[in-house]
C-alpha positions in Angstrom: 0.0 0.0 0.0 2.9 2.3 0.6 4.0 1.9 -3.0 0.5 2.7 -4.2 0.1 5.8 -2.0 3.6 7.4 -1.7 3.9 9.9 1.1 0.8 8.7 3.0 1.4 7.3 6.5 -0.8 4.2 5.9 1.6 1.5 7.0 0.4 1.7 10.6 -3.3 2.1 9.8 -5.7 -0.8 9.1 -7.2 -1.1 5.7 -10.7 -0.9 7.1 -10.1 2.4 8.8 -8.6 3.9 5.6 -11.5 2.9 3.5 -14.0 4.0 6.1 -12.3 7.4 6.3 -12.3 7.9 2.6 -15.9 6.9 2.4 -16.8 9.3 5.2 -15.1 12.2 3.3 -17.0 11.3 0.1 -20.2 11.3 2.1 -19.5 14.7 3.6 -18.8 16.0 0.1 -22.2 15.0 -1.1 -21.8 11.5 -2.5 -24.1 9.1 -0.5 -21.5 6.4 0.3 -22.8 3.8 2.7 -20.8 1.7 5.1 -21.6 -1.3 2.9 -19.9 0.4 0.0 -16.8 1.1 2.1 -16.6 -2.5 3.1 -16.9 -3.5 -0.6 -14.1 -1.1 -1.4 -11.8 -2.7 1.2 -12.7 -6.2 0.0 -11.9 -5.2 -3.6 -8.5 -3.8 -2.5 -7.7 -7.1 -0.7 -8.7 -9.1 -3.7 -7.0 -7.1 -6.4 -4.0 -5.7 -4.4 -3.4 -2.6 -6.6 0.1 -1.4 -7.1 -0.7 1.7 -9.2 -2.7 4.7 -8.3 -4.9 4.4 -11.4 -5.8 0.9 -10.3 -6.9 2.1 -6.9 -8.9 4.9 -8.6 -11.0 2.6 -10.6 -11.5 0.2 -7.7 -12.8 3.1 -5.7 -14.9 4.5 -8.4 -16.8 1.3 -9.3 -17.4 0.4 -5.6 -18.2 3.8 -4.1 -19.9 5.8 -6.8 -23.6 5.4 -7.5 -24.2 7.9 -10.3 -22.1 9.4 -13.1 -23.1 12.9 -12.0 -20.9 12.3 -8.9 -17.7 11.9 -10.9 -16.5 15.5 -10.7 -16.7 15.6 -6.9 -15.3 12.1 -6.6 -12.2 13.0 -8.6 -11.5 16.1 -6.5 -11.8 14.1 -3.2 -9.7 11.3 -4.6 -7.0 13.7 -5.8 -6.7 15.4 -2.4 -6.8 12.2 -0.4 -4.5 9.8 -2.4 -2.0 12.4 -3.6 -0.9 13.3 -0.1 -2.8 16.5 0.4 -5.0 15.0 3.0 -3.5 12.9 5.9 -5.4 9.9 7.0 -3.7 10.1 10.3 -6.1 12.8 11.2 -8.7 10.0 11.6 -6.8 8.4 14.5 -8.7 10.9 16.6 -11.9 9.4 15.4 -14.3 10.2 12.6 -16.4 12.5 14.7 -14.1 15.5 14.1 -13.2 15.5 10.4 -11.7 18.5 8.8 -13.3 20.2 5.8 -11.5 19.5 2.5 -11.7 23.1 1.6 -8.7 23.7 3.9 -7.4 26.8 5.6 -4.9 29.4 4.3 -1.3 28.8 5.4 -1.4 31.6 7.9 -4.4 30.1 9.8 -2.8 26.6 10.2 -0.3 25.6 12.8 3.2 24.6 11.7 2.5 21.1 13.0 -0.3 20.7 10.5 1.9 22.0 7.7 4.7 19.6 8.5 2.3 16.7 8.9 0.8 17.1 5.5 4.2 17.6 3.9 3.8 21.3 3.1 5.8 24.3 3.9 4.2 27.5 5.3 4.8 29.2 2.0 2.8 26.7 0.0 -0.8 26.9 1.1 -3.1 23.9 0.6 -5.3 24.6 -2.5 -8.5 22.7 -3.3 -11.5 22.9 -5.5 -13.6 20.4 -3.5 -17.1 21.3 -2.4 -17.7 19.4 0.9 -20.5 20.1 3.3 -20.0 22.7 6.1 -17.4 21.8 8.7 -18.7 20.5 12.0 -18.9 23.1 14.8 -16.7 22.7 17.8 -19.9 23.2 19.9 -21.8 20.5 18.2 -22.8 17.5 20.3 -20.3 14.8 19.9 -22.8 11.9 20.0 -24.9 13.5 17.3 -21.8 13.9 15.1 -20.9 10.3 15.4 -24.4 9.2 14.5 -24.3 11.4 11.4 -21.0 10.0 10.5 -22.2 6.4 10.8 -25.5 6.8 9.0 -25.7 7.7 5.3 -28.5 9.6 3.6 -29.6 6.4 2.0 -29.9 4.7 5.3 -32.0 7.5 6.7 -34.5 7.3 3.9 -34.7 3.5 3.5 -37.5 3.2 6.1 -39.2 6.5 5.3 -42.6 6.4 3.7 -42.4 7.9 0.2 -45.2 10.3 1.0 -43.0 12.0 3.8 -39.9 12.6 1.7 -38.5 16.0 0.7 -37.7 17.0 -2.9 -34.0 16.3 -2.3 -34.8 12.9 -0.8 -37.1 12.1 -3.7 -34.3 12.8 -6.1 -32.0 10.4 -4.2 -34.8 7.8 -4.2 -35.0 8.1 -8.0 -31.3 7.2 -8.3 -31.7 4.4 -5.8 -34.7 2.9 -7.7 -32.6 3.0 -10.9 -30.0 0.7 -9.1 -32.5 -1.9 -7.9 -31.7 -5.4 -9.1 -34.5 -6.4 -11.5 -34.5 -10.1 -11.8 -37.3 -11.8 -13.9 -39.3 -14.7 -12.6 -38.3 -17.9 -14.5 -40.4 -20.6 -16.0 -39.2 -24.2 -16.7 -40.0 -25.6 -20.1 -40.6 -29.3 -20.6 -37.9 -29.5 -23.3 -34.3 -30.1 -22.2 -30.9 -29.2 -23.6 -27.4 -30.4 -23.0 -25.7 -29.0 -19.9 -22.4 -29.7 -18.3 -24.0 -29.7 -14.8 -27.4 -31.1 -15.9 -29.5 -33.2 -13.5 -30.6 -35.8 -16.1 -28.5 -38.3 -17.9 -28.8 -38.4 -21.7 -28.5 -42.2 -22.1 -28.7 -42.2 -25.9 -26.0 -39.6 -26.4 -23.8 -41.2 -23.7 -24.0 -44.7 -25.4 -23.4 -43.1 -28.8 -20.2 -41.4 -27.4 -19.0 -44.6 -25.8 -18.3 -46.1 -29.3 -15.2 -43.9 -29.3 -13.9 -45.4 -26.1 -14.4 -49.1 -26.9 -18.0 -49.2 -25.5 -17.1 -47.8 -22.1 -19.3 -44.8 -21.1 -16.4 -42.8 -19.8 -18.0 -39.4 -20.7 -21.5 -38.9 -19.2 -23.7 -36.5 -21.2 -26.3 -34.7 -19.1 -29.3 -32.6 -19.9 -31.3 -30.0 -18.0 -34.7 -28.3 -18.5 -34.7 -25.0 -20.3 -35.6 -22.0 -18.2 -36.9 -18.8 -19.8 -38.0 -15.5 -18.1 -41.7 -15.0 -17.6 -43.4 -11.8 -18.9 -43.9 -9.1 -16.2 -46.8 -6.7 -16.4 -47.0 -3.6 -14.2 -50.3 -1.7 -13.7 -50.0 1.3 -11.5 -52.7 3.5 -10.0 -52.0 7.2 -10.7 -55.2 8.6 -9.1 -55.2 11.4 -6.6 -54.9 9.1 -3.6 -51.8 7.5 -5.0 -50.0 10.7 -6.1 -47.1 10.4 -3.5 -46.2 7.0 -4.7 -47.1 7.1 -8.4 -44.0 8.9 -9.5 -41.7 6.5 -7.6 -43.3 3.6 -9.3 -43.1 5.3 -12.7 -39.3 5.1 -12.3 -39.5 1.5 -11.3 -41.8 0.8 -14.3 -39.3 2.4 -16.7 -36.5 0.2 -15.2 -38.6 -2.9 -15.7 -39.4 -2.0 -19.3 -35.7 -1.3 -20.0 -34.3 -4.4 -18.2 -37.0 -7.0 -18.4 -39.0 -6.0 -21.5 -41.9 -5.6 -19.2 -45.3 -4.2 -20.1 -46.3 -1.0 -18.3 -49.8 0.5 -17.8 -51.2 3.2 -15.6 -54.8 4.0 -14.7 -57.0 6.5 -12.9 -60.4 6.8 -14.6 -59.2 4.8 -17.6 -56.2 2.6 -18.6 -53.2 3.9 -20.5 -50.4 1.8 -22.0 -46.9 3.4 -21.3 -44.6 0.6 -22.6 -43.5 2.5 -25.6 -43.0 6.0 -24.0 -41.0 4.4 -21.1 -38.8 2.5 -23.5 -37.2 5.8 -24.5 -33.5 5.8 -23.6 -33.5 9.4 -22.3 -35.2 9.4 -18.8 -36.6 13.0 -18.9 -38.0 12.5 -22.4 -39.5 9.2 -21.3 -41.3 10.7 -18.3 -42.5 13.6 -20.4 -44.0 11.2 -23.0 -45.6 9.2 -20.2 -47.2 12.4 -18.6 -48.5 13.5 -22.0 -50.1 10.0 -22.6 -51.8 9.7 -19.2 -54.4 12.4 -19.4 -56.2 11.3 -16.3 -53.2 11.6 -13.9 -54.4 12.4 -10.3 -58.0 11.8 -11.3 -60.6 9.5 -9.9 -60.2 5.7 -9.5 -61.9 3.1 -11.6 -59.9 -0.1 -10.9 -62.5 -2.6 -12.1 -63.1 -0.9 -15.5 -59.3 -0.5 -16.0 -58.7 -4.2 -15.3 -61.5 -5.0 -17.7 -59.9 -2.8 -20.4 -56.6 -4.5 -19.9 -58.0 -8.0 -20.2 -60.2 -7.2 -23.2 -57.6 -5.1 -25.2 -54.3 -6.7 -24.2 -54.6 -9.6 -21.7 -56.5 -12.1 -23.8 -54.3 -11.4 -26.8 -51.3 -12.8 -24.9 -49.8 -10.1 -22.7 -51.4 -11.6 -19.5 -51.2 -15.3 -20.3 -48.8 -16.9 -18.0 -47.4 -13.5 -16.9 -46.6 -12.1 -13.5 -49.0 -9.2 -13.0 -48.0 -6.4 -10.5 -50.9 -4.1 -9.5 -49.9 -0.9 -7.5 -53.0 0.6 -5.9 -54.5 1.5 -2.5 -57.7 -0.2 -3.5 -60.0 2.9 -3.4 -62.7 2.3 -5.9 -65.5 4.7 -7.0 -67.4 1.9 -8.9 -69.2 -1.1 -7.6 -66.6 -3.5 -6.1 -68.3 -6.4 -7.7 -67.0 -5.2 -11.1 -63.4 -5.4 -9.8 -64.1 -8.9 -8.2 -65.4 -10.2 -11.6 -62.4 -9.0 -13.6 -59.9 -10.0 -11.0 -61.2 -13.5 -11.2 -60.8 -13.3 -15.0 -57.2 -12.0 -14.6 -56.3 -14.7 -12.1 -57.3 -17.4 -14.7 -55.2 -15.8 -17.4 -52.0 -14.8 -15.4 -49.5 -17.0 -13.6 -49.1 -14.9 -10.4 -50.7 -11.7 -9.2 -48.8 -9.3 -6.9 -50.7 -6.4 -5.3 -48.7 -3.5 -3.9 -50.7 -1.3 -1.5 -48.7 1.4 0.4 -51.5 1.6 3.0 -50.7 -1.9 4.2 -47.6 -0.6 6.0 -49.8 0.8 8.8 -50.1 -1.5 11.8 -53.8 -0.9 12.1 -54.5 -1.5 8.4 -57.3 -3.9 7.5 -58.3 -4.5 3.8 -61.9 -3.4 4.4 -62.1 -0.9 1.6 -64.5 -2.1 -1.0 -62.1 -2.4 -3.9 -59.3 -4.0 -1.9 -61.6 -6.5 -0.2 -63.0 -7.5 -3.5 -59.6 -8.0 -5.1 -57.7 -9.7 -2.3 -59.1 -13.2 -2.8 -57.5 -13.3 -6.2 -54.1 -12.0 -5.1 -51.1 -14.3 -4.7 -48.7 -11.9 -2.9 -49.7 -8.8 -1.0 -47.0 -6.3 -0.1 -46.8 -2.6 1.0 -44.0 -1.1 -1.2 -44.3 2.2 0.7 -40.5 2.7 1.2 -37.1 1.7 -0.3 -36.9 -1.3 2.0 -40.4 -2.3 1.1 -39.6 -1.8 -2.5 -36.9 -4.4 -2.2 -39.7 -6.8 -1.0 -41.5 -6.0 -4.2 -38.5 -6.9 -6.2 -38.1 -10.2 -4.2 -41.7 -11.0 -4.8 -41.4 -10.5 -8.6 -38.2 -12.6 -8.8 -39.7 -15.3 -6.7 -43.0 -15.6 -8.6 -41.9 -18.6 -10.5 -44.3 -20.9 -8.8 -48.1 -20.4 -8.8 -49.6 -20.6 -5.4 -52.2 -23.2 -4.8 -54.2 -20.9 -2.5 -54.8 -17.2 -3.0 -54.2 -14.5 -0.3 -56.8 -15.1 2.5 -59.2 -12.3 3.4 -59.2 -11.0 6.9 -62.2 -11.4 9.1 
């Protein structure tokens, strides 16, 4: 490490402390680096064992950055840390009192600080970094340590989407774009040759044994072919779902891009957004989606919208054998019997139905609303999806929807 970072007193510091300190500085500079990412950075260093500064740079960049917009700030912090301008020995006093990267003029620093960083008093420390404000000397030390240990992402993971600020919503948008979208798989009856297959291809094995004097030395195996199932997302964009609709619009675009999913929204009527959300430029995609959905923040006709989906798209093949994800709070202005009728039709067409209701997160929640109570008997998986952690549960439910449940979600008494 001393050859990779000349001039830095790192020989007597553990790798974990160095990586944690660097991640902490990035976090203070505006890049939401989590403790998990710092651990990943340290693990990558141990695995690769870089000997050049450029190798370390790319290890840090791919493990600590979460968005290309952060590259400029990241480069500044990396330059100042790993080129000897910042001294990691400062962190021996603890991460609760970090110095601002903006630095002080030479006249305002002690000679001990200049000597420790390898500078003379006539060569002031210059920087273009833009970190957050330095911590006040009068700030409570326990509060400082808590802030140092908890990233912005960790603070919003449990927060309900309806309570987030605009800045936090912008962060959530970036986090949603990073969610692992794994399609549910279906197993086809046909098989194919596979090195680690679970079935012996007896005919091919005997045929190959002719080359070895009749001894079946080489065993040829086969396994069933797996293919991804179609995923269909139908989101409620009525007035009651406004705080959540825009978050799920980001998720729908990611699913369209990564899984080839079908995307629909509804309030008073159904609108297909697959083509607008397939646009490569995010802002243009969302503008097209907003222009297409004329009833955004309107009333809610869930039953009629499900009927339109089945009649116009579902029976033609989109819903057949698919995993259908419906995002709605269940508020229905029509007769709930209409929704029950068409949910029964949808359950016969689809493979698995996932219903995402943000109101489910409340401890006192009971699915007694007319629309929700009518739909629930035909739902396979019922989740809340009200926060980032709950959104991960939605992703797990989609990826794990390979098997059809024999019993639907039970209604509550």
